[in-house]
TIMI-2910 file (N, C-alpha, C, CB; in pm, 1 decimal, decimal comma, always signed):
<rs>
+----------+----------+----------+----------+----------+----------+----------+----------+----------+----------+----------+----------+------+
!      n_x !      n_y !      n_z !     ca_x !     ca_y !     ca_z !      c_x !      c_y !      c_z !     cb_x !     cb_y !     cb_z ! resn !
+----------+----------+----------+----------+----------+----------+----------+----------+----------+----------+----------+----------+------+
!    +84,8 !   -118,2 !     +0,0 !     +0,0 !     +0,0 !     +0,0 !    +88,9 !   +123,8 !     +0,0 !    -96,3 !     +0,2 !   +122,5 !  Met !
!    +58,4 !   +218,1 !    -88,0 !   +135,0 !   +342,0 !    -97,2 !    +76,3 !   +447,6 !     -4,9 !   +137,9 !   +393,4 !   -241,7 !  Asn !
!   +160,2 !   +543,8 !    +32,8 !   +114,1 !   +650,7 !   +119,9 !    +25,6 !   +749,4 !    +45,4 !   +232,2 !   +722,9 !   +181,1 !  Lys !
!    +46,9 !   +765,8 !    -86,4 !    -29,6 !   +860,7 !   -165,9 !    -98,9 !   +788,5 !   -280,1 !    +61,0 !   +972,3 !   -219,9 !  Phe !
!   -217,4 !   +837,0 !   -315,4 !   -295,3 !   +780,0 !   -425,3 !   -342,2 !   +892,9 !   -516,1 !   -416,6 !   +697,8 !   -371,9 !  Lys !
!   -383,4 !   +857,6 !   -635,8 !   -443,5 !   +956,2 !   -725,3 !   -571,0 !  +1008,9 !   -662,0 !   -472,5 !   +895,1 !   -865,2 !  Ser !
!   -590,4 !  +1139,6 !   -669,0 !   -708,9 !  +1201,1 !   -611,0 !   -686,9 !  +1257,3 !   -472,1 !   -819,0 !  +1102,4 !   -606,6 !  Gly !
!   -571,8 !  +1227,8 !   -409,8 !   -542,2 !  +1283,3 !   -277,6 !   -518,1 !  +1433,2 !   -287,7 !   -419,6 !  +1213,5 !   -215,0 !  Asp !
!   -564,4 !  +1506,8 !   -187,9 !   -540,5 !  +1651,1 !   -179,2 !   -409,1 !  +1669,9 !   -104,7 !   -659,6 !  +1726,7 !   -106,7 !  Asp !
!   -310,4 !  +1733,8 !   -170,4 !   -177,9 !  +1749,5 !   -110,5 !   -138,0 !  +1895,8 !   -106,7 !    -73,5 !  +1668,4 !   -188,0 !  Val !
!    -39,7 !  +1926,6 !    -21,1 !    +16,8 !  +2060,2 !    -11,1 !   +167,6 !  +2046,3 !    -33,1 !    -16,3 !  +2127,5 !   +128,6 !  Val !
!   +226,2 !  +2140,6 !   -107,9 !   +369,4 !  +2138,4 !   -136,0 !   +442,8 !  +2197,4 !    -15,8 !   +402,9 !  +2217,4 !   -267,1 !  Val !
!   +543,5 !  +2125,6 !    +34,3 !   +615,1 !  +2169,0 !   +154,4 !   +756,4 !  +2217,8 !   +124,4 !   +621,2 !  +2055,7 !   +254,2 !  Ile !
!   +802,4 !  +2203,1 !     +0,6 !   +937,2 !  +2248,1 !    -35,2 !   +942,4 !  +2281,6 !   -183,3 !  +1042,7 !  +2140,4 !     -0,4 !  Ala !
!  +1029,1 !  +2376,2 !   -218,5 !  +1048,7 !  +2411,5 !   -358,4 !   +984,6 !  +2543,7 !   -394,1 !   +994,0 !  +2303,9 !   -446,7 !  Gly !
!   +983,5 !  +2572,4 !   -524,6 !   +935,2 !  +2702,6 !   -571,3 !   +784,4 !  +2721,4 !   -551,0 !   +968,7 !  +2719,8 !   -717,9 !  Lys !
!   +710,3 !  +2612,8 !   -541,1 !   +564,9 !  +2620,3 !   -523,8 !   +522,3 !  +2591,2 !   -380,0 !   +496,2 !  +2522,8 !   -618,2 !  Asp !
!   +609,8 !  +2616,4 !   -284,4 !   +581,3 !  +2587,3 !   -143,7 !   +453,5 !  +2657,5 !    -98,0 !   +699,5 !  +2630,1 !    -55,2 !  Lys !
!   +363,6 !  +2580,0 !    -34,3 !   +238,4 !  +2635,1 !    +16,2 !   +119,9 !  +2612,5 !    -75,5 !   +254,1 !  +2780,4 !    +39,9 !  Gly !
!   +143,3 !  +2577,0 !   -201,7 !    +32,4 !  +2554,7 !   -295,7 !    -32,6 !  +2419,7 !   -268,6 !    +81,9 !  +2562,0 !   -442,5 !  Lys !
!   -164,3 !  +2414,1 !   -296,2 !   -241,3 !  +2291,5 !   -280,3 !   -292,6 !  +2244,1 !   -414,2 !   -357,4 !  +2312,4 !   -183,6 !  Arg !
!   -313,7 !  +2114,2 !   -426,2 !   -370,3 !  +2057,5 !   -547,9 !   -398,9 !  +1910,0 !   -528,7 !   -276,0 !  +2078,4 !   -666,7 !  Gly !
!   -461,9 !  +1850,5 !   -629,3 !   -493,8 !  +1707,9 !   -626,3 !   -392,3 !  +1631,9 !   -710,1 !   -637,9 !  +1681,7 !   -677,8 !  Lys !
!   -357,9 !  +1512,7 !   -664,6 !   -266,9 !  +1427,3 !   -740,9 !   -344,3 !  +1371,9 !   -860,2 !   -208,1 !  +1311,0 !   -651,8 !  Ile !
!   -293,2 !  +1398,4 !   -981,3 !   -359,0 !  +1347,6 !  -1101,3 !   -291,8 !  +1221,8 !  -1154,4 !   -360,4 !  +1454,0 !  -1208,9 !  Thr !
!   -160,9 !  +1205,3 !  -1125,4 !    -88,6 !  +1089,3 !  -1175,0 !    +22,8 !  +1053,6 !  -1077,8 !    -31,7 !  +1115,9 !  -1316,1 !  Lys !
!    +40,3 !   +923,8 !  -1052,2 !   +147,9 !   +874,9 !   -966,6 !   +248,7 !   +803,9 !  -1055,4 !    +93,8 !   +779,6 !   -854,1 !  Val !
!   +376,8 !   +844,7 !  -1045,9 !   +482,8 !   +785,3 !  -1126,3 !   +578,3 !   +714,2 !  -1031,4 !   +557,5 !   +893,6 !  -1212,4 !  Ile !
!   +594,5 !   +582,8 !  -1049,7 !   +689,3 !   +507,1 !   -968,3 !   +809,0 !   +474,6 !  -1055,5 !   +624,5 !   +376,8 !   -909,6 !  Thr !
!   +927,6 !   +510,6 !  -1007,1 !  +1050,5 !   +489,9 !  -1082,0 !  +1157,2 !   +443,2 !   -984,5 !  +1094,8 !   +619,8 !  -1156,8 !  Asp !
!  +1229,7 !   +337,7 !  -1020,5 !  +1329,7 !   +282,4 !   -929,7 !  +1445,8 !   +378,3 !   -906,6 !  +1381,9 !   +151,3 !   -984,0 !  Ala !
!  +1486,7 !   +451,4 !  -1009,5 !  +1602,2 !   +540,1 !   -996,4 !  +1567,7 !   +671,8 !   -929,5 !  +1661,9 !   +566,9 !  -1131,6 !  Lys !
!  +1459,9 !   +735,5 !   -973,6 !  +1425,8 !   +868,8 !   -923,7 !  +1331,2 !   +865,6 !   -804,1 !  +1363,5 !   +949,9 !  -1034,1 !  Lys !
!  +1272,6 !   +752,4 !   -773,8 !  +1179,5 !   +741,8 !   -662,9 !  +1039,7 !   +784,5 !   -703,7 !  +1227,4 !   +825,1 !   -546,1 !  Gly !
!   +944,2 !   +777,7 !   -611,0 !   +806,2 !   +813,7 !   -646,1 !   +791,5 !   +963,8 !   -671,6 !   +710,4 !   +770,5 !   -534,6 !  Pro !
!   +714,5 !   +996,0 !   -776,2 !   +686,9 !  +1135,0 !   -811,6 !   +539,0 !  +1146,4 !   -845,6 !   +776,3 !  +1182,8 !   -931,1 !  Arg !
!   +486,8 !  +1268,9 !   -832,9 !   +345,1 !  +1292,1 !   -858,4 !   +327,8 !  +1409,3 !   -952,3 !   +269,2 !  +1316,8 !   -727,8 !  Phe !
!   +223,1 !  +1402,0 !  -1034,6 !   +179,5 !  +1517,3 !  -1111,5 !    +61,9 !  +1575,2 !  -1034,1 !   +140,3 !  +1479,2 !  -1261,5 !  Val !
!    +79,3 !  +1699,8 !   -985,8 !    -22,1 !  +1765,1 !   -903,5 !    -83,1 !  +1878,9 !   -984,8 !    +38,8 !  +1818,0 !   -768,9 !  Val !
!   -214,4 !  +1888,8 !   -984,6 !   -283,4 !  +1990,4 !  -1063,7 !   -250,3 !  +2130,3 !  -1014,2 !   -434,2 !  +1967,9 !  -1059,7 !  Ser !
!   -204,5 !  +2216,4 !  -1105,4 !   -174,7 !  +2355,6 !  -1073,7 !    -41,5 !  +2379,8 !  -1005,9 !   -280,3 !  +2408,8 !   -988,6 !  Gly !
!    +42,2 !  +2277,0 !   -993,7 !   +170,1 !  +2289,0 !   -923,6 !   +282,5 !  +2247,6 !  -1018,3 !   +171,8 !  +2201,7 !   -793,8 !  Val !
!   +397,5 !  +2313,6 !  -1005,9 !   +517,9 !  +2283,3 !  -1083,2 !   +491,6 !  +2296,4 !  -1233,2 !   +568,0 !  +2142,0 !  -1050,5 !  Asn !
!   +435,8 !  +2411,5 !  -1272,7 !   +404,6 !  +2434,7 !  -1413,4 !   +531,5 !  +2465,1 !  -1491,4 !   +304,0 !  +2549,6 !  -1428,4 !  Leu !
!   +538,7 !  +2408,5 !  -1611,9 !   +651,1 !  +2436,3 !  -1700,6 !   +596,7 !  +2475,4 !  -1836,7 !   +746,1 !  +2313,7 !  -1711,8 !  Met !
!   +677,6 !  +2548,0 !  -1913,2 !   +636,7 !  +2588,8 !  -2046,9 !   +703,2 !  +2498,0 !  -2148,4 !   +672,3 !  +2736,9 !  -2073,7 !  Lys !
!   +623,3 !  +2444,4 !  -2239,1 !   +673,6 !  +2355,8 !  -2343,2 !   +646,3 !  +2419,9 !  -2478,9 !   +607,9 !  +2214,4 !  -2333,7 !  Lys !
!   +749,2 !  +2432,2 !  -2561,1 !   +735,6 !  +2489,7 !  -2694,0 !   +700,3 !  +2378,2 !  -2791,1 !   +866,0 !  +2563,1 !  -2737,7 !  His !
!   +586,1 !  +2392,2 !  -2859,1 !   +541,2 !  +2288,9 !  -2952,0 !   +541,4 !  +2342,0 !  -3094,3 !   +401,1 !  +2238,8 !  -2914,1 !  Thr !
!   +579,8 !  +2255,6 !  -3188,1 !   +578,9 !  +2291,1 !  -3329,6 !   +440,2 !  +2261,8 !  -3385,9 !   +689,3 !  +2212,9 !  -3408,4 !  Lys !
!   +395,0 !  +2344,1 !  -3479,5 !   +265,1 !  +2313,9 !  -3541,4 !   +273,9 !  +2190,4 !  -3629,7 !   +215,6 !  +2433,6 !  -3623,9 !  Pro !
!   +169,8 !  +2109,6 !  -3627,6 !   +162,0 !  +1990,7 !  -3711,8 !    +25,1 !  +1989,7 !  -3778,9 !   +185,7 !  +1859,5 !  -3628,6 !  Asn !
!    +18,5 !  +2035,0 !  -3904,8 !   -111,9 !  +2043,0 !  -3971,2 !   -176,0 !  +1906,2 !  -3996,5 !    -97,2 !  +2115,8 !  -4102,0 !  Pro !
!    -96,0 !  +1800,8 !  -4005,2 !   -151,7 !  +1666,8 !  -4027,5 !   -233,9 !  +1619,0 !  -3907,7 !    -39,1 !  +1566,9 !  -4056,2 !  Asn !
!   -187,9 !  +1653,5 !  -3788,0 !   -258,7 !  +1613,0 !  -3666,6 !   -350,8 !  +1722,2 !  -3613,4 !   -159,4 !  +1574,1 !  -3559,6 !  Leu !
!   -345,5 !  +1839,6 !  -3671,9 !   -428,4 !  +1950,4 !  -3626,3 !   -375,7 !  +2015,7 !  -3500,0 !   -568,1 !  +1903,0 !  -3603,0 !  Gly !
!   -245,6 !  +2001,7 !  -3474,0 !   -185,3 !  +2060,0 !  -3355,0 !   -136,9 !  +2200,3 !  -3388,0 !    -68,7 !  +1972,1 !  -3302,4 !  Val !
!   -180,6 !  +2296,2 !  -3307,9 !   -139,3 !  +2433,5 !  -3327,8 !    -10,5 !  +2456,9 !  -3249,8 !   -250,5 !  +2532,7 !  -3283,9 !  Gln !
!    +85,0 !  +2527,5 !  -3308,6 !   +211,6 !  +2554,7 !  -3243,7 !   +199,2 !  +2664,6 !  -3140,3 !   +315,5 !  +2591,8 !  -3345,7 !  Gly !
!   +298,5 !  +2674,4 !  -3053,8 !   +299,7 !  +2779,9 !  -2953,8 !   +361,9 !  +2731,8 !  -2824,9 !   +159,7 !  +2830,4 !  -2928,0 !  Gly !
!   +341,7 !  +2809,6 !  -2720,6 !   +395,2 !  +2777,4 !  -2589,1 !   +280,1 !  +2726,0 !  -2502,8 !   +464,6 !  +2902,0 !  -2523,5 !  Ile !
!   +293,9 !  +2604,7 !  -2454,6 !   +189,6 !  +2539,5 !  -2375,9 !   +240,3 !  +2521,4 !  -2232,9 !   +149,0 !  +2401,9 !  -2438,9 !  Val !
!   +157,8 !  +2555,5 !  -2133,9 !   +192,4 !  +2530,5 !  -1994,3 !   +137,3 !  +2394,8 !  -1954,0 !   +137,3 !  +2642,6 !  -1901,4 !  Glu !
!   +221,9 !  +2313,3 !  -1892,0 !   +176,4 !  +2183,7 !  -1843,0 !   +242,4 !  +2154,7 !  -1709,8 !   +207,2 !  +2071,6 !  -1944,6 !  Lys !
!   +183,8 !  +2060,7 !  -1635,9 !   +235,9 !  +2025,9 !  -1504,5 !   +347,3 !  +1922,7 !  -1518,6 !   +123,4 !  +1972,3 !  -1413,4 !  Glu !
!   +455,7 !  +1945,6 !  -1447,2 !   +567,5 !  +1852,1 !  -1444,7 !   +561,2 !  +1773,0 !  -1313,6 !   +704,6 !  +1927,2 !  -1459,2 !  Ala !
!   +620,7 !  +1654,1 !  -1310,3 !   +618,6 !  +1575,3 !  -1186,0 !   +696,9 !  +1643,2 !  -1074,0 !   +675,8 !  +1435,8 !  -1211,1 !  Pro !
!   +653,4 !  +1619,2 !   -950,9 !   +718,7 !  +1672,8 !   -832,5 !   +753,8 !  +1553,8 !   -742,2 !   +626,6 !  +1777,7 !   -757,8 !  Ile !
!   +867,7 !  +1561,7 !   -674,8 !   +913,7 !  +1451,6 !   -590,2 !   +819,7 !  +1429,6 !   -472,2 !  +1055,5 !  +1479,1 !   -539,8 !  Ala !
!   +806,6 !  +1304,6 !   -431,5 !   +716,2 !  +1269,4 !   -321,4 !   +760,3 !  +1332,4 !   -189,7 !   +708,3 !  +1117,7 !   -305,8 !  Ala !
!   +890,1 !  +1357,5 !   -174,9 !   +939,3 !  +1416,3 !    -49,3 !   +901,2 !  +1562,7 !    -36,0 !  +1090,3 !  +1402,1 !    -40,1 !  Ser !
!   +856,8 !  +1625,1 !   -144,9 !   +821,7 !  +1766,6 !   -142,4 !   +672,9 !  +1791,5 !   -122,0 !   +865,7 !  +1831,5 !   -269,6 !  Asn !
!   +594,4 !  +1687,8 !   -100,2 !   +451,2 !  +1705,6 !    -76,3 !   +409,6 !  +1635,6 !    +52,7 !   +369,2 !  +1651,7 !   -195,3 !  Val !
!   +302,7 !  +1686,9 !   +112,7 !   +241,3 !  +1624,4 !   +230,5 !    +91,1 !  +1621,6 !   +207,8 !   +277,5 !  +1701,7 !   +363,5 !  Ala !
!    +26,4 !  +1520,5 !   +260,0 !   -118,2 !  +1509,6 !   +243,2 !   -185,7 !  +1618,9 !   +325,5 !   -169,4 !  +1368,4 !   +285,5 !  Ile !
!   -293,3 !  +1676,2 !   +271,3 !   -362,0 !  +1786,8 !   +337,2 !   -468,1 !  +1732,2 !   +431,6 !   -425,6 !  +1882,1 !   +233,4 !  Phe !
!   -460,4 !  +1775,3 !   +557,6 !   -557,6 !  +1736,3 !   +659,6 !   -657,1 !  +1850,2 !   +673,7 !   -488,1 !  +1703,8 !   +797,2 !  Asn !
!   -782,8 !  +1827,2 !   +638,1 !   -883,4 !  +1933,3 !   +640,3 !   -921,1 !  +1974,5 !   +783,0 !  -1007,8 !  +1888,1 !   +565,4 !  Ser !
!   -902,6 !  +1887,1 !   +881,0 !   -934,4 !  +1922,2 !  +1020,5 !   -838,4 !  +2027,2 !  +1074,4 !   -930,0 !  +1797,3 !  +1109,7 !  Glu !
!   -709,2 !  +2008,6 !  +1047,3 !   -608,4 !  +2100,3 !  +1098,7 !   -571,4 !  +2208,0 !   +997,5 !   -484,9 !  +2023,7 !  +1139,1 !  Thr !
!   -616,2 !  +2193,4 !   +873,4 !   -583,9 !  +2284,3 !   +762,4 !   -433,3 !  +2296,2 !   +740,0 !   -642,8 !  +2422,6 !   +788,9 !  Ser !
!   -363,1 !  +2185,6 !   +756,9 !   -218,2 !  +2180,2 !   +737,7 !   -181,0 !  +2051,2 !   +666,0 !   -143,8 !  +2190,5 !   +873,3 !  Lys !
!    -56,1 !  +2045,6 !   +623,4 !     -3,5 !  +1921,8 !   +569,2 !    +22,8 !  +1824,2 !   +682,6 !   +125,0 !  +1947,2 !   +488,0 !  Gly !
!     +9,6 !  +1696,2 !   +654,6 !    +24,8 !  +1594,6 !   +757,7 !   +100,8 !  +1475,6 !   +702,1 !   -112,0 !  +1550,6 !   +812,0 !  Asp !
!   +153,6 !  +1394,7 !   +793,7 !   +220,2 !  +1271,8 !   +752,3 !   +118,9 !  +1158,3 !   +748,0 !   +337,1 !  +1237,2 !   +847,7 !  Arg !
!   +153,6 !  +1054,0 !   +671,9 !    +64,5 !   +940,5 !   +654,1 !   +119,0 !   +821,6 !   +731,1 !    +47,6 !   +906,1 !   +504,7 !  Val !
!    +30,9 !   +756,1 !   +803,9 !    +66,4 !   +633,9 !   +873,8 !    -27,8 !   +521,7 !   +832,6 !    +62,5 !   +655,0 !  +1026,1 !  Gly !
!     -1,2 !   +402,3 !   +880,8 !    -85,5 !   +287,2 !   +848,5 !   -136,3 !   +223,2 !   +976,2 !     -8,1 !   +184,0 !   +763,7 !  Phe !
!   -256,3 !   +166,2 !   +967,8 !   -318,2 !    +99,4 !  +1081,7 !   -383,7 !    -28,0 !  +1030,6 !   -422,4 !   +192,3 !  +1153,7 !  Leu !
!   -363,5 !   -136,4 !  +1100,9 !   -427,2 !   -262,1 !  +1064,5 !   -544,7 !   -283,0 !  +1158,6 !   -326,4 !   -382,1 !  +1071,3 !  Ile !
!   -664,3 !   -289,2 !  +1099,7 !   -786,4 !   -306,0 !  +1179,2 !   -798,8 !   -450,2 !  +1228,3 !   -910,9 !   -266,9 !  +1096,5 !  Lys !
!   -900,7 !   -473,9 !  +1313,2 !   -923,7 !   -607,3 !  +1367,7 !   -955,9 !   -709,9 !  +1259,3 !  -1036,1 !   -603,0 !  +1468,6 !  Glu !
!  -1024,7 !   -665,7 !  +1152,9 !  -1060,9 !   -758,6 !  +1046,1 !   -945,4 !   -784,1 !   +949,3 !  -1180,5 !   -705,4 !   +969,8 !  Asp !
!   -828,4 !   -723,3 !   +972,7 !   -709,8 !   -750,2 !   +891,4 !   -687,1 !   -653,9 !   +775,8 !   -718,5 !   -886,5 !   +837,6 !  Gly !
!   -775,6 !   -555,2 !   +758,8 !   -756,9 !   -459,0 !   +650,5 !   -660,4 !   -349,3 !   +694,1 !   -892,3 !   -397,9 !   +607,5 !  Thr !
!   -579,9 !   -307,1 !   +599,7 !   -480,3 !   -203,2 !   +626,1 !   -534,2 !    -71,1 !   +572,3 !   -341,6 !   -238,4 !   +560,9 !  Lys !
!   -534,5 !    +32,9 !   +654,8 !   -587,2 !   +163,3 !   +614,7 !   -482,9 !   +271,2 !   +640,5 !   -718,4 !   +195,5 !   +690,5 !  Val !
!   -494,3 !   +380,7 !   +565,2 !   -406,9 !   +496,3 !   +584,6 !   -470,0 !   +589,2 !   +687,3 !   -381,9 !   +571,2 !   +450,4 !  Arg !
!   -384,5 !   +647,5 !   +772,9 !   -434,0 !   +740,9 !   +874,1 !   -346,3 !   +866,0 !   +875,2 !   -436,4 !   +674,3 !  +1014,7 !  Ile !
!   -403,5 !   +976,5 !   +925,9 !   -325,0 !  +1096,9 !   +951,5 !   -246,9 !  +1073,1 !  +1079,7 !   -416,2 !  +1225,2 !   +962,5 !  Phe !
!   -117,9 !  +1107,7 !  +1081,2 !    -34,7 !  +1084,7 !  +1199,3 !    -76,9 !  +1173,6 !  +1316,4 !   +112,2 !  +1109,4 !  +1165,7 !  Lys !
!   -119,4 !  +1298,0 !  +1289,3 !   -149,2 !  +1391,1 !  +1397,9 !   -281,2 !  +1359,2 !  +1468,7 !   -153,4 !  +1532,6 !  +1344,3 !  Ser !
!   -384,6 !  +1323,4 !  +1391,4 !   -516,0 !  +1302,1 !  +1450,6 !   -554,1 !  +1154,2 !  +1462,0 !   -619,6 !  +1374,4 !  +1369,7 !  Thr !
!   -475,9 !  +1065,5 !  +1403,5 !   -501,9 !   +920,7 !  +1404,6 !   -634,9 !   +884,7 !  +1340,3 !   -499,1 !   +868,5 !  +1546,6 !  Lys !
!   -687,3 !   +972,6 !  +1254,1 !   -813,2 !   +945,0 !  +1184,7 !   -784,8 !   +888,4 !  +1047,2 !   -899,4 !  +1072,2 !  +1173,5 !  Lys !
!   -878,0 !   +808,1 !   +998,9 !   -861,7 !   +740,5 !   +869,9 !   -872,3 !   +840,6 !   +754,9 !   -967,2 !   +629,1 !   +853,4 !  Glu !
!   -788,3 !   +820,6 !   +653,5 !   -792,2 !   +904,8 !   +533,0 !   -896,4 !   +846,4 !   +440,2 !   -651,5 !   +913,1 !   +462,4 !  Ile !
!  -1001,4 !   +923,2 !   +413,3 !  -1108,3 !   +873,8 !   +327,0 !  -1095,9 !   +925,9 !   +186,5 !  -1242,3 !   +911,4 !   +382,9 !  Gly !
!  -1079,5 !   +834,6 !    +90,5 !  -1075,0 !   +875,4 !    -50,3 !  -1176,5 !   +793,5 !   -125,8 !   -932,5 !   +857,5 !   -111,3 !  Val !
+----------+----------+----------+----------+----------+----------+----------+----------+----------+----------+----------+----------+------+
</rs>
Protein backbone atom coordinates (compact mmCIF):
# COMPACT_ATOMS: atom_id res chain seq x y z
CA MET A 1 0.00 0.00 0.00
CA ASN A 2 1.35 3.42 -0.97
CA LYS A 3 1.14 6.51 1.20
CA PHE A 4 -0.30 8.61 -1.66
CA LYS A 5 -2.95 7.80 -4.25
CA SER A 6 -4.43 9.56 -7.25
CA GLY A 7 -7.09 12.01 -6.11
CA ASP A 8 -5.42 12.83 -2.78
CA ASP A 9 -5.40 16.51 -1.79
CA VAL A 10 -1.78 17.49 -1.11
CA VAL A 11 0.17 20.60 -0.11
CA VAL A 12 3.69 21.38 -1.36
CA ILE A 13 6.15 21.69 1.54
CA ALA A 14 9.37 22.48 -0.35
CA GLY A 15 10.49 24.12 -3.58
CA LYS A 16 9.35 27.03 -5.71
CA ASP A 17 5.65 26.20 -5.24
CA LYS A 18 5.81 25.87 -1.44
CA GLY A 19 2.38 26.35 0.16
CA LYS A 20 0.32 25.55 -2.96
CA ARG A 21 -2.41 22.92 -2.80
CA GLY A 22 -3.70 20.57 -5.48
CA LYS A 23 -4.94 17.08 -6.26
CA ILE A 24 -2.67 14.27 -7.41
CA THR A 25 -3.59 13.48 -11.01
CA LYS A 26 -0.89 10.89 -11.75
CA VAL A 27 1.48 8.75 -9.67
CA ILE A 28 4.83 7.85 -11.26
CA THR A 29 6.89 5.07 -9.68
CA ASP A 30 10.50 4.90 -10.82
CA ALA A 31 13.30 2.82 -9.30
CA LYS A 32 16.02 5.40 -9.96
CA LYS A 33 14.26 8.69 -9.24
CA GLY A 34 11.80 7.42 -6.63
CA PRO A 35 8.06 8.14 -6.46
CA ARG A 36 6.87 11.35 -8.12
CA PHE A 37 3.45 12.92 -8.58
CA VAL A 38 1.79 15.17 -11.12
CA VAL A 39 -0.22 17.65 -9.04
CA SER A 40 -2.83 19.90 -10.64
CA GLY A 41 -1.75 23.56 -10.74
CA VAL A 42 1.70 22.89 -9.24
CA ASN A 43 5.18 22.83 -10.83
CA LEU A 44 4.05 24.35 -14.13
CA MET A 45 6.51 24.36 -17.01
CA LYS A 46 6.37 25.89 -20.47
CA LYS A 47 6.74 23.56 -23.43
CA HIS A 48 7.36 24.90 -26.94
CA THR A 49 5.41 22.89 -29.52
CA LYS A 50 5.79 22.91 -33.30
CA PRO A 51 2.65 23.14 -35.41
CA ASN A 52 1.62 19.91 -37.12
CA PRO A 53 -1.12 20.43 -39.71
CA ASN A 54 -1.52 16.67 -40.28
CA LEU A 55 -2.59 16.13 -36.67
CA GLY A 56 -4.28 19.50 -36.26
CA VAL A 57 -1.85 20.60 -33.55
CA GLN A 58 -1.39 24.34 -33.28
CA GLY A 59 2.12 25.55 -32.44
CA GLY A 60 3.00 27.80 -29.54
CA ILE A 61 3.95 27.77 -25.89
CA VAL A 62 1.90 25.39 -23.76
CA GLU A 63 1.92 25.31 -19.94
CA LYS A 64 1.76 21.84 -18.43
CA GLU A 65 2.36 20.26 -15.04
CA ALA A 66 5.67 18.52 -14.45
CA PRO A 67 6.19 15.75 -11.86
CA ILE A 68 7.19 16.73 -8.33
CA ALA A 69 9.14 14.52 -5.90
CA ALA A 70 7.16 12.69 -3.21
CA SER A 71 9.39 14.16 -0.49
CA ASN A 72 8.22 17.67 -1.42
CA VAL A 73 4.51 17.06 -0.76
CA ALA A 74 2.41 16.24 2.31
CA ILE A 75 -1.18 15.10 2.43
CA PHE A 76 -3.62 17.87 3.37
CA ASN A 77 -5.58 17.36 6.60
CA SER A 78 -8.83 19.33 6.40
CA GLU A 79 -9.34 19.22 10.21
CA THR A 80 -6.08 21.00 10.99
CA SER A 81 -5.84 22.84 7.62
CA LYS A 82 -2.18 21.80 7.38
CA GLY A 83 -0.03 19.22 5.69
CA ASP A 84 0.25 15.95 7.58
CA ARG A 85 2.20 12.72 7.52
CA VAL A 86 0.65 9.41 6.54
CA GLY A 87 0.66 6.34 8.74
CA PHE A 88 -0.85 2.87 8.48
CA LEU A 89 -3.18 0.99 10.82
CA ILE A 90 -4.27 -2.62 10.64
CA LYS A 91 -7.86 -3.06 11.79
CA GLU A 92 -9.24 -6.07 13.68
CA ASP A 93 -10.61 -7.59 10.46
CA GLY A 94 -7.10 -7.50 8.91
CA THR A 95 -7.57 -4.59 6.50
CA LYS A 96 -4.80 -2.03 6.26
CA VAL A 97 -5.87 1.63 6.15
CA ARG A 98 -4.07 4.96 5.85
CA ILE A 99 -4.34 7.41 8.74
CA PHE A 100 -3.25 10.97 9.52
CA LYS A 101 -0.35 10.85 11.99
CA SER A 102 -1.49 13.91 13.98
CA THR A 103 -5.16 13.02 14.51
CA LYS A 104 -5.02 9.21 14.05
CA LYS A 105 -8.13 9.45 11.85
CA GLU A 106 -8.62 7.41 8.70
CA ILE A 107 -7.92 9.05 5.33
CA GLY A 108 -11.08 8.74 3.27
CA VAL A 109 -10.75 8.75 -0.50
